[in-house]
VOGUFI-119195 format. One line per field, with one value per residue (C-alpha): x, y, z; residue number from 0. Coordinates in nm, 4 decimals. Example, Ala and Ser with C-alpha at 12.3 -4.5 7.8 and 13.67 -1.06 7.14 Angstrom:
u <- 1.2300	1.3670
v <- -0.4500	-0.1060
w <- 0.7800	0.7140
num <- 0	1
END
This chain:
u <- 4.1245	4.1984	3.9077	3.6503	3.7065	3.6929	3.3914	3.2206	3.3356	3.1556	2.8364	2.8321	2.8641	2.5888	2.3813	2.4246	2.3979	2.0849	1.8722	2.0372	1.9656	1.6011	1.5654	1.6590	1.4493	1.1549	1.2173	1.2604	0.9563	0.7280	0.8184	0.7858	0.5868	0.6680	0.4305	0.1779	0.2847	0.0743	-0.2362	-0.3409	-0.7181	-0.7104	-0.5330	-0.8526	-1.0802	-1.4809	-1.6575	-1.2979	-1.4538	-1.1599	-1.1088	-0.8839	-0.7575	-0.8257	-0.5512	-0.7629	-0.7556	-1.0610	-1.2999	-1.5628	-1.5273	-1.7163	-2.0520	-1.9357	-1.5668	-1.4156	-1.1644	-1.0508	-0.9938	-0.9417	-1.2681	-1.3811	-1.2578	-1.1845	-0.8962	-1.1309	-1.2878	-0.9409	-0.8194	-1.1297	-1.0564	-0.7034	-0.7583	-0.4890	-0.3916	-0.2627	-0.0893	-0.2478	-0.3606	-0.1116	-0.3152	-0.1325	-0.3104	-0.6068	-0.5028	-0.5121	-0.2891	-0.3226	0.0183	0.0817	0.3050	0.6617	0.6446	0.3989	0.1787	0.2092	-0.1142	-0.1927	-0.5316	-0.5110	-0.7600	-0.7747	-1.0297	-1.0439	-0.8475	-0.6139	-0.8913	-1.0163	-0.6973	-0.6101	-0.9145	-0.7873	-0.4797	-0.6633	-0.8404	-0.5713	-0.3671	-0.6573	-0.7529	-1.0663	-1.3046	-1.6351	-1.9395	-2.1039	-2.4766	-2.6689	-2.3863	-2.2991	-2.3713	-2.1236	-1.8706	-1.6247	-1.4432	-1.0957	-0.9308	-0.7480	-0.9272	-1.2734	-1.3539	-1.6740	-1.8384	-2.1211	-2.2146	-1.9190	-1.6590	-1.4304	-1.2992	-1.0866	-0.9923	-0.6636	-0.6124	-0.2497	-0.2407	-0.0412	-0.3325	-0.5552	-0.7424	-1.0560	-1.0869	-1.0831	-1.4199	-1.6710	-1.4744	-1.3971	-1.7574	-1.8380	-1.5908	-1.7184	-2.0814	-1.9328	-1.7347	-2.0425	-2.2679	-2.0133	-1.9251
v <- -0.3164	-0.0908	0.1295	-0.1428	-0.2157	0.1375	0.1518	-0.1284	-0.0387	0.2898	0.1354	-0.0918	0.2197	0.4053	0.1282	0.1089	0.5147	0.5613	0.3975	0.5805	0.8852	0.7907	0.7243	1.0450	1.2199	1.0357	1.1335	1.4769	1.4880	1.3038	1.5349	1.8540	1.8371	2.0961	2.3952	2.3718	2.5939	2.8660	2.8427	3.1008	3.1397	2.9814	2.6743	2.5866	2.3789	2.4791	2.3139	2.2170	2.2664	2.4693	2.8524	3.0336	3.2531	3.1308	3.2508	3.2076	2.8701	2.9754	3.0068	2.7606	2.4465	2.4729	2.2744	1.9353	1.9624	1.6980	1.8395	1.4953	1.2115	0.9781	1.0073	0.8941	0.5456	0.4322	0.2353	-0.1099	-0.0334	-0.0029	-0.3302	-0.4969	-0.4037	-0.5190	-0.8397	-0.7461	-0.5394	-0.1510	0.1293	0.4235	0.6876	0.9197	1.2266	1.4504	1.7405	1.5884	1.2235	0.9401	0.6258	0.3001	0.1647	-0.2355	-0.3278	-0.3462	-0.7019	-0.7634	-0.8804	-0.6303	-0.4412	-0.0733	0.1474	0.4940	0.7446	1.0373	1.3292	1.6242	1.6670	1.4120	1.1398	1.2740	1.2809	0.9072	0.8321	1.0155	0.8054	0.4696	0.5262	0.6885	0.3590	0.1616	-0.0210	-0.1684	0.0109	-0.1101	0.1495	0.0604	0.1493	0.3201	0.4469	0.7942	1.0229	0.8042	0.5526	0.2789	-0.0148	-0.1302	-0.4243	-0.1999	0.0955	0.2728	0.6169	0.7921	1.1289	1.2578	1.6210	1.6984	1.6111	1.2688	1.0384	0.7303	0.4421	0.2392	-0.1192	-0.2338	-0.6157	-0.9392	-1.1370	-1.2360	-0.9036	-1.0641	-1.1358	-0.7629	-0.6922	-0.7231	-0.5525	-0.2385	-0.2314	-0.2231	0.0922	0.2584	0.2658	0.3704	0.6326	0.7899	0.7968	1.0125	1.2373
w <- -1.3190	-1.0233	-1.1481	-1.2030	-0.7944	-0.7157	-0.8784	-0.7193	-0.3693	-0.4692	-0.5531	-0.2625	-0.0288	-0.2317	-0.1647	0.1922	0.2409	0.0419	0.2875	0.5657	0.3999	0.3110	0.6640	0.7868	0.5025	0.6218	0.9841	0.9055	0.7185	0.9563	1.2343	1.0055	0.7122	0.4445	0.4217	0.1547	-0.1368	-0.1960	-0.4191	-0.6826	-0.7365	-1.0856	-0.9312	-0.7167	-0.8467	-0.8654	-0.5895	-0.4424	-0.0821	0.0495	0.0639	-0.1499	0.0546	0.3930	0.6463	0.9748	1.1060	1.3254	1.0216	0.9840	0.7423	0.4143	0.3744	0.2593	0.3498	0.5649	0.8240	0.9619	0.7149	0.9517	1.0704	0.7802	0.8547	1.2392	1.3626	1.4107	1.0864	0.8886	1.0482	0.9870	0.6227	0.6293	0.7887	1.0616	1.3519	1.2458	1.3418	1.5140	1.2495	1.0944	0.9350	0.6807	0.5198	0.3414	0.3842	0.6951	0.7025	0.8950	0.8747	0.9316	1.2049	1.1401	1.2606	0.9595	0.7923	0.5094	0.5498	0.5073	0.4435	0.3597	0.3243	0.0830	0.0609	-0.1640	-0.4559	-0.4240	-0.4115	-0.7266	-0.9089	-0.7780	-0.9700	-1.2816	-1.2645	-1.2098	-1.5627	-1.7362	-1.6364	-1.7687	-1.4346	-1.3744	-1.1721	-1.1282	-1.0491	-0.7257	-0.7609	-0.4530	-0.2754	-0.2742	-0.5805	-0.7420	-0.6379	-0.8076	-0.6977	-0.8186	-0.7080	-0.4454	-0.3624	-0.3491	-0.5117	-0.3615	-0.4630	-0.2678	-0.3051	-0.5045	-0.2540	-0.3546	-0.0815	-0.1836	0.0458	-0.0738	0.1025	0.0683	0.1043	-0.0077	-0.0642	-0.3556	-0.4605	-0.4994	-0.1308	-0.0875	-0.3013	-0.0327	0.2429	-0.0032	-0.1161	0.2500	0.3622	0.0608	0.1999	0.5449	0.3934	0.1795	0.4846	0.6649	0.3778
num <- 0	1	2	3	4	5	6	7	8	9	10	11	12	13	14	15	16	17	18	19	20	21	22	23	24	25	26	27	28	29	30	31	32	33	34	35	36	37	38	39	40	41	42	43	44	45	46	47	48	49	50	51	52	53	54	55	56	57	58	59	60	61	62	63	64	65	66	67	68	69	70	71	72	73	74	75	76	77	78	79	80	81	82	83	84	85	86	87	88	89	90	91	92	93	94	95	96	97	98	99	100	101	102	103	104	105	106	107	108	109	110	111	112	113	114	115	116	117	118	119	120	121	122	123	124	125	126	127	128	129	130	131	132	133	134	135	136	137	138	139	140	141	142	143	144	145	146	147	148	149	150	151	152	153	154	155	156	157	158	159	160	161	162	163	164	165	166	167	168	169	170	171	172	173	174	175	176	177	178	179	180	181	182	183	184
END
């Protein structure tokens, strides 16, 4: 009986401590992101737009590459897409996130560029999620219930919308943001 009580106390302590440890980990990663692992030449997909051995940050951006994913969708456009006020952009490597305010409502807009955007599309396909083509936008564009995927000149971009609403309400705003992104790629 006493072992059962000790187990319950330990479980309760774990439930209290885990969120605190997660918050410490999040705060650390937000202020000092881990360094990117070095990529071998064989790891670089053809046409990824990223130089294989570029160490010099002053080198010109390769043709078709986007140096600032947040430039693809402005805060005002992200707020229009989300239907609510959002916080300032949080760029990390080849992504940009406009989080919703902590007071709500739940909303977030995420932008991915390059290999991450393409991988997101591949995962959506593997999961069997519905992807509708959007003709006339970029070289190749698909729309799901929560995201758009745009390919222009071999460069992929994805915009994901997080909201607690009927996904059918997001269709037209997602299609509009796909056009905007395609024009800026």
